[in-house]
C-alpha positions as a Markdown table, in Angstrom:
| # | Residue | x | y | z |
|---|---|---|---|---|
| 1 | Met | 67.6 | 261.3 | 156.8 |
| 2 | Gln | 68.4 | 257.7 | 156.1 |
| 3 | Leu | 71.6 | 256.1 | 157.5 |
| 4 | Lys | 73.5 | 255.8 | 154.2 |
| 5 | Asp | 72.7 | 259.5 | 153.5 |
| 6 | Ala | 73.8 | 260.5 | 157.0 |
| 7 | Val | 77.2 | 258.7 | 156.6 |
| 8 | Thr | 77.6 | 260.2 | 153.1 |
| 9 | Gln | 77.0 | 263.7 | 154.7 |
| 10 | Met | 79.5 | 263.0 | 157.6 |
| 11 | Leu | 82.1 | 261.9 | 155.1 |
| 12 | Lys | 81.6 | 265.0 | 153.0 |
| 13 | Asp | 81.8 | 267.2 | 156.1 |
| 14 | Asn | 85.1 | 265.6 | 157.0 |
| 15 | Gly | 86.6 | 265.5 | 153.5 |
| 16 | Lys | 86.8 | 261.7 | 153.6 |
| 17 | Thr | 85.8 | 258.9 | 151.3 |
| 18 | Lys | 84.0 | 255.6 | 151.7 |
| 19 | Val | 87.2 | 253.9 | 150.8 |
| 20 | Trp | 89.0 | 255.7 | 153.6 |
| 21 | Leu | 86.2 | 254.7 | 156.1 |
| 22 | Ala | 86.1 | 251.1 | 154.9 |
| 23 | Gln | 89.9 | 250.8 | 155.5 |
| 24 | Lys | 89.5 | 252.4 | 159.0 |
| 25 | Leu | 86.7 | 250.0 | 159.9 |
| 26 | Gly | 88.8 | 247.0 | 158.7 |
| 27 | Tyr | 86.9 | 246.0 | 155.6 |
| 28 | Lys | 88.9 | 244.2 | 153.0 |
| 29 | Phe | 86.9 | 245.8 | 150.2 |
| 30 | Pro | 85.0 | 249.1 | 150.2 |
| 31 | Ser | 82.0 | 247.3 | 148.8 |
| 32 | Gly | 81.7 | 245.6 | 152.3 |
| 33 | Leu | 81.0 | 249.0 | 153.8 |
| 34 | Ser | 78.6 | 250.0 | 151.0 |
| 35 | Asn | 76.6 | 246.8 | 151.4 |
| 36 | Arg | 76.4 | 247.4 | 155.2 |
| 37 | Leu | 75.1 | 250.9 | 154.6 |
| 38 | Lys | 72.4 | 249.7 | 152.2 |
| 39 | Cys | 71.1 | 247.4 | 154.9 |
| 40 | Ser | 68.4 | 249.1 | 156.9 |
| 41 | Asn | 69.2 | 246.9 | 159.9 |
| 42 | Ile | 72.7 | 248.1 | 161.0 |
| 43 | Thr | 73.6 | 247.5 | 164.6 |
| 44 | Leu | 74.1 | 250.3 | 167.0 |
| 45 | Glu | 77.6 | 249.0 | 167.7 |
| 46 | Asn | 78.5 | 249.4 | 164.0 |
| 47 | Leu | 76.9 | 252.8 | 163.8 |
| 48 | Cys | 79.0 | 253.9 | 166.8 |
| 49 | Lys | 82.1 | 252.6 | 165.1 |
| 50 | Ile | 81.4 | 254.6 | 162.0 |
| 51 | Cys | 80.6 | 257.7 | 164.0 |
| 52 | Glu | 83.8 | 257.4 | 166.0 |
| 53 | Gln | 85.9 | 257.4 | 162.9 |
| 54 | Leu | 84.2 | 260.5 | 161.7 |
| 55 | Asp | 84.3 | 262.4 | 165.0 |
| 56 | Tyr | 80.5 | 262.1 | 165.6 |
| 57 | Glu | 78.6 | 260.6 | 168.4 |
| 58 | Val | 75.2 | 258.8 | 168.7 |
| 59 | Cys | 72.8 | 260.7 | 171.0 |
| 60 | Ile | 69.3 | 259.8 | 172.1 |
| 61 | Gln | 67.1 | 262.7 | 173.0 |
| 62 | Pro | 63.5 | 263.6 | 173.1 |
| 63 | Thr | 62.1 | 264.3 | 169.6 |
| 64 | Lys | 60.5 | 267.7 | 170.5 |
| 65 | Ile | 63.4 | 270.0 | 171.1 |
| 66 | Arg | 62.8 | 273.8 | 171.2 |
| 67 | Gly | 64.9 | 276.0 | 169.0 |
| 68 | Ser | 67.2 | 275.0 | 166.1 |
| 69 | Arg | 69.5 | 272.1 | 166.1 |
| 70 | Pro | 73.3 | 272.6 | 166.3 |
| 71 | Glu | 75.2 | 272.9 | 163.1 |
| 72 | Lys | 76.1 | 269.5 | 161.5 |
| 73 | Gln | 73.6 | 267.6 | 163.7 |
| 74 | Ile | 72.0 | 264.8 | 161.8 |
| 75 | Val | 68.7 | 263.2 | 162.6 |
| 76 | Leu | 68.1 | 259.7 | 161.4 |
| 77 | Asp | 64.7 | 258.5 | 160.3 |
| 78 | Ala | 64.0 | 254.9 | 161.1 |
| 79 | Arg | 61.1 | 254.7 | 158.6 |
| 80 | Pro | 62.1 | 253.4 | 155.2 |
| 81 | Pro | 61.9 | 256.0 | 152.4 |
| 82 | Lys | 58.6 | 256.2 | 150.5 |
| 83 | Glu | 58.7 | 254.3 | 147.3 |
| 84 | Glu | 57.6 | 256.2 | 144.2 |
| 85 | Ser | 54.2 | 255.2 | 142.7 |
| 86 | Lys | 54.6 | 252.7 | 139.9 |
| 87 | Glu | 51.6 | 253.7 | 137.8 |
């Protein structure tokens, strides 16, 4: 899952909006947050601030975990999404 999709899911799970989150993070305009999320190079510090507002945490763990993941756990994919073929 890409970062912007993960944040959207966390907002949905918490019944919050991007406007609410932008205000909590000190953005003057919600578009500032939207632009930050579109960027694939967000800092860990900013990600932690977003997660803190939504009662999530950033966790680093081995990729091969046995069993199922806990409910509401989100795994970010660092690879950019595959672009559709333009034929």
